[in-house]
C-alpha positions in Angstrom: -3.5 79.9 -204.7 -3.3 78.8 -208.4 -2.8 75.6 -211.0 0.3 74.0 -210.5 2.9 73.9 -213.6 3.9 70.7 -215.2 7.1 69.7 -217.1 8.0 66.9 -218.7 9.2 63.3 -217.6 10.8 60.3 -218.9 9.6 57.8 -216.5 10.9 53.7 -216.2 8.7 50.3 -216.0 7.1 50.8 -212.7 5.1 48.3 -210.5 2.0 50.9 -209.9 -1.2 51.6 -211.3 -0.1 53.5 -214.3 3.0 55.1 -216.3 1.1 58.2 -216.5 0.1 58.4 -213.0 3.3 58.0 -211.6 4.7 60.8 -214.0 2.0 62.9 -212.2 3.3 62.0 -208.9 6.9 62.4 -209.7 6.0 66.0 -211.0 4.5 66.3 -207.6 7.4 65.0 -205.5 10.3 67.3 -207.9 8.0 70.3 -207.1 7.7 70.0 -203.5 10.6 67.5 -202.2 10.6 68.9 -199.3 6.9 68.2 -198.4 7.6 64.1 -198.7 10.5 64.3 -196.4 10.2 63.1 -192.9 6.6 62.3 -193.4 3.7 60.2 -192.2 1.7 59.1 -195.2 -1.5 57.3 -195.2 -2.0 55.4 -198.3 -6.3 54.5 -199.7 -6.9 51.6 -201.0 -3.9 50.1 -200.7 -3.9 46.9 -201.5 -1.1 45.6 -203.9 -3.6 44.4 -206.6 -1.8 46.0 -209.4 1.2 47.7 -207.7 2.2 50.2 -205.4 3.5 53.3 -204.1 4.9 52.2 -200.7 8.6 52.1 -202.1 8.3 55.1 -203.9 7.2 56.9 -200.7 10.0 55.1 -198.9 12.1 56.4 -201.5 11.1 59.9 -201.5 11.4 60.1 -198.1 8.7 59.7 -196.3 9.4 58.1 -192.6 6.1 56.2 -192.4 3.2 54.6 -194.2 0.0 53.1 -193.4 -1.9 51.1 -195.9 -5.9 51.3 -195.7 -8.5 49.1 -197.5 -12.0 47.6 -196.9 -10.2 43.8 -196.9 -6.9 42.3 -195.3 -4.5 41.9 -198.4 -0.9 42.5 -199.2 -0.2 46.1 -197.9 -2.7 46.5 -195.9 -2.3 47.8 -192.4 -5.4 48.9 -191.4 -9.3 47.2 -192.5 -11.8 49.7 -192.9 -13.6 51.6 -195.8 -12.0 55.0 -195.1 -14.6 57.2 -194.3 -15.2 55.1 -190.8 -11.5 55.5 -190.6 -10.9 57.2 -186.7 -7.0 56.8 -186.0 -7.1 60.1 -183.8 -4.4 61.6 -185.2 -3.8 62.9 -188.8 -1.3 62.4 -191.7 0.8 64.4 -193.9 0.2 63.1 -197.0 -2.9 61.4 -197.8 -3.0 59.3 -200.9 -5.7 57.2 -203.0 -4.8 56.0 -206.1 -7.6 54.1 -208.3 -9.4 53.8 -205.3 -12.2 56.3 -205.9 -14.2 54.7 -208.9 -14.7 51.9 -206.9 -15.4 53.4 -203.5 -19.7 53.6 -202.9 -19.0 56.1 -200.5 -16.5 58.3 -202.6 -18.1 61.2 -201.2 -17.8 60.6 -197.7 -14.0 59.8 -198.4 -13.2 62.8 -199.6 -14.3 64.9 -196.8 -12.6 62.2 -194.7 -9.0 62.9 -196.8 -9.4 66.5 -195.4 -10.0 65.1 -191.7 -6.9 62.8 -191.8 -4.8 65.4 -193.4 -2.7 67.5 -190.8 -2.5 71.2 -191.4 -0.1 72.2 -194.0 0.0 68.1 -195.1 -1.0 67.2 -198.8 -3.7 65.6 -200.5 -2.7 63.3 -203.7 -5.5 61.6 -205.6 -5.6 59.8 -209.0 -9.0 58.3 -210.2 -9.9 56.6 -213.5 -12.1 59.1 -215.2 -12.3 57.1 -218.7 -11.5 52.8 -217.6 -14.0 50.2 -218.7 -16.2 49.0 -215.9 -14.3 46.4 -213.7 -13.3 45.7 -210.6 -16.9 44.1 -209.1 -18.3 40.8 -208.0 -19.2 39.6 -211.9 -16.4 41.8 -213.9 -13.1 41.1 -213.1 -13.2 41.0 -209.4 -9.3 40.8 -209.1 -8.8 44.1 -209.8 -10.6 45.7 -206.4 -11.1 44.0 -203.0 -14.2 45.7 -202.8 -16.0 43.1 -205.2 -15.3 40.8 -202.4 -17.3 42.4 -199.9 -20.6 40.5 -198.7 -22.8 43.8 -200.0 -24.2 45.9 -202.7 -20.5 47.5 -202.6 -19.3 44.4 -204.7 -20.9 45.4 -207.7 -20.1 49.2 -207.6 -18.0 51.0 -210.0 -18.3 54.5 -211.4 -15.7 56.3 -213.6 -14.8 60.0 -211.2 -14.9 63.2 -213.0 -13.6 66.6 -212.2 -17.0 67.8 -211.9 -17.9 64.7 -209.3 -14.6 66.3 -207.2 -16.0 69.7 -207.5 -19.2 68.6 -206.3 -17.9 67.9 -202.9 -14.7 70.0 -202.9 -16.8 72.9 -204.0 -14.6 76.4 -204.4 -15.3 77.5 -201.1 -13.8 74.2 -199.7 -11.1 74.6 -202.2 -10.4 77.8 -201.1 -10.6 77.2 -197.4 -8.5 74.3 -197.5 -5.6 74.2 -199.8 -3.1 77.0 -200.5 -2.5 75.7 -203.7 -4.0 72.8 -205.5 -4.2 71.0 -209.2 -7.7 69.8 -210.1 -8.1 68.4 -213.7 -7.3 65.4 -216.0 -3.8 63.7 -216.1 -1.6 65.9 -218.7 0.4 62.8 -219.6 -3.0 60.8 -220.4 -6.5 61.7 -220.7 -7.6 58.3 -218.5 -7.6 59.9 -215.0 -8.5 62.9 -213.2 -5.5 64.3 -210.7 -5.6 66.1 -207.8 -2.8 67.5 -205.5 -2.5 69.7 -203.2 
């Protein structure tokens, strides 16, 4: 098990969360292209509010894509909080971009990611660590579906940190679950916590 090496990559104008997030995703793909071929992807927080990775997964050879989010919206196939989702199947890739910081059940969701991933599969996460409060009922509600929920979740936003992830995925969990992984700040900016393993 070890930290995955990074390389530089010049990206193009993209319709997804951020340029640096895509650069990091591209590195995972370039390092492990075979891990994307013919795969079944679960995109957690998939609503197309400011871009989606669906077309990239398709271009990278993924054969099936399922988007899950808390309310019906463009690019949402399953309406459910991920920690309550029980599809009676597992996925080759569980992917979450800019979702965990809006998820008041993020600890349960992280554990569910492991449960939903096939043995030998991959979990990919990018979560904001240094972004202004947003995506709540009273603060830029159009940036998160959870802001439209009829409960306390509508007011929830909390930046995630490496320490947050490690508080749930302890070293024992990481060693037991992943043969190799990277967890840290996105090397292309300092605003996102990223995980790939």
